[in-house]
N, C-alpha and C positions, 0 to 999 in steps of 0.2 A: 475459607479454606476447609478442608476435610477435618472434622472433629475426631474421627476414628483413626488415630495416627499409627495403630498397630496393624492396619490392613494395607496391603499393597495392591494398588489398582488405579483406576482412573476416576476422575470427578467430572460429572456432567454439569456444566454451569450455563445459566441463561443470563447473558449480559445485555443491558439496555443502554443504547447510546443516547446522545442529546436529542435525537429525533424520535426517541422511543421505539426504535427498530430493534426487535429481539433477535439476537444471534445465538445459534446453537453452538456452543464452544465446549470442546473436550479438553480437560487438563490431565496430562499424564503425570503421575506422582511417583516418588520413590517410596521405600518402605517406611519412612517416617512421616509421610504426608507432604513433603516438600515438592512443589511443582517442578517438573523437569521441562515441560513444554506445553504450550496451548495450541490447539488445532481448531481452525474454523470449519464450518460445514463445506467450504470450498476446497478443503484439503490442505491448506497451507498453515504454516506457523503464524500465530497472531503476534505481531511486534509489540514490545512493551509500550511504545509510544501510543499505539492504537488502544491497547488494553487500559492505559491510564485514563483515557477519556471516557471510559464506560463505567457503569454502575452495576455492581453485583446485586442481583435481586433474589436469586435462590440457587441452591446447590443440592445435588444428591450424589450418592456414591455407588459405584458398581465395581466389583472385583473383576479381574481379567476374564474369568470364566463366563461372566454375564455381559461382556462387551458385545454390542450389536455388530452386524456386518458393516453398518455405516461407520461405526467407530473405528473398526479395523481398516476400512478403506481410507479414512482420513489419515491414520497413522502410516499406512503403507505408501500412500501418495507422497507424503512428506519425505519418507525415506528414499523414494525414487529420485527426489530432487536434490539429494545429497551431492555436494560438489566433488568433482573428481580430484582437483588440485587443492587439497586441504591447506597446503602451505600458502595459498593465495587467498584464502577466505578472509573477508573483512569482518570485524566485530560488528555488532548491531549499532554501536555508537558511531563507528567509522562509516557504516553504510548510510545512516541517517545524515551524517555530515555531507556525504556526496549529494543526497537529495536536497539538503538545505542550501548548498552553494553551487550546484550544477546550473549551468546557464540555460540549458534546454534538454528536453528528453524526447524520445520517440514513442508515440502511442501506437501500439499494434492491435489491430482489430481484424475481424473476419467479415468479408462481404457476404451478402445473402446467397451468392452462388458458390461460396466456399473459398474465393480468392483471398489471400492474405493482403493486408493493407497497412502501411505504416506512415505516420506523418509526424514531422518534428514540431514541437510546441514549447512555448514558454510555460513555466509552472511554478507553483509555490507550495511548500509543505507547511501546513497549518493544523495544529491540534491532531496530529497523526493522520491527516488526510491530505491528498494531493489535489490542488485546485488548478484547473485549466480554463482558458477562456478563448472565445472566438466570436465570429459574427453570428447573429441570431438567424441563421439560414440553414436549409436542409442540404448540407454538403455530404460528401461521401462518408466522412467520419460519423456524422449523426445518423445517416441511413444504416451504417453498419451497427452502431450501438443500439438502435431500435431493434435490429434483427437479433443481436446478441450483445448484451451489456458487459460480458466478461472481456477483459482486456489485459494487456501486458504493457508496462511502461519501463523503458530503459534509459538510464542516464550514465554518461561517461565523462570523467573529469580528470584533471591532473595528468594529462598526457604529455609524454616526452619521448621522441624517437631515439632509439639506440642503434644506429646503423651498423656499427662494428659488431654488435651482438645479435643482429637480426631480430630485434625485439623492441618492445615499447614499455615504458613506465606508464601506469594508468591506475585509476580506481573506477569501479563501475557498480551500479546498483540496478537490480531488476525487481520490479514490483508487479505482482499480479493481484487483480481484484475486480470489483464491479464498478462501472461508471454510470452515473446518473446526472441528469440536468438538475441544477439547484433551482427549485421553485420558490423557496422562501426568500423574500427580498433582503432581510437582515443578513442571512447567511451568504447570499449572493454578494452583498456589499463587503462582507468580511473577506470573502475570497478575492475580490478585486483589490481590496486594500492590502492584502497580503502580497499580491503581485506587485503593487505599487511600491511597497516597502522594500521588496527584493530588488526590483529593477530600476527604480527611480527614487532612491532614498533622499536625494538632495532637492527633490521637487514635490514634496508631499502636498503642500498647499494647492499648487496648480493641478496636481494629479487628482486630488479629491474633487476639484471642480470638473475636471475632465470626466471622471467617473460618473458624476451626476448628469452631465450633459449626454453621455453615451449609454447610460444605464439600460434603457429599454432596447437598444440596438445590439446589446452584447449578451451572449449566452455564456454562463459559467457552468462548467462540469466539475463533478467531484468524484475522485477515485477513492473508494473505500478499500483500504489495504487488507488483503487476505493472506498474502505471503510476501516475504521480503528477503532478498539475499544480496550479498556484496562480494566482489572479487577484485583483486588488484595485484599489481607488481609494483613494489615501492622502491626497490633498489636493484 
């Protein structure tokens, strides 16, 4: 944290995750040095779940007058993403619950020619990251991610139609971030095992054997969360 608690400003932090990837993160603080929000270089808020998996390596302080154009862009981008219906905004804990228990999500990417493309996928939330899996082949999803690894992932759960009210009860989560293929075998196995625990909890033993048999034929993708929002109507 910022040691100079009398100054009002932002703290620039360099966070290192388990893969030693360094992320430029800006923390906005109040007048006492308490963090109000964290912003990633992609412009979104950094969820607590993702932040908890990172290790703080160094920090410096800059008052608002010394904020760079990049810092302001991150802050302004997050403000543009503010939800119109604040009464339907889910807490971070509720949003993570949607991601933990949602049956499937839609991964939205961009084709090389600019055409939008969405595909429904099974997924698992593990250590603040989203793991996806599929055949180890060059389908449209992989072609798009090679062109642009930035993607959006949407999950909807707890739906119930309200015909007389012309509405629907629901909870939803939208995640934005960068998708990459998991190359490390140990992490790839952890991702597959997370999917196994979520979708086949009663068949762990046979599922582990299935993972080993199909390991080389399966591709595991990891979505590193850059921003996270949740919305719902509960009653």
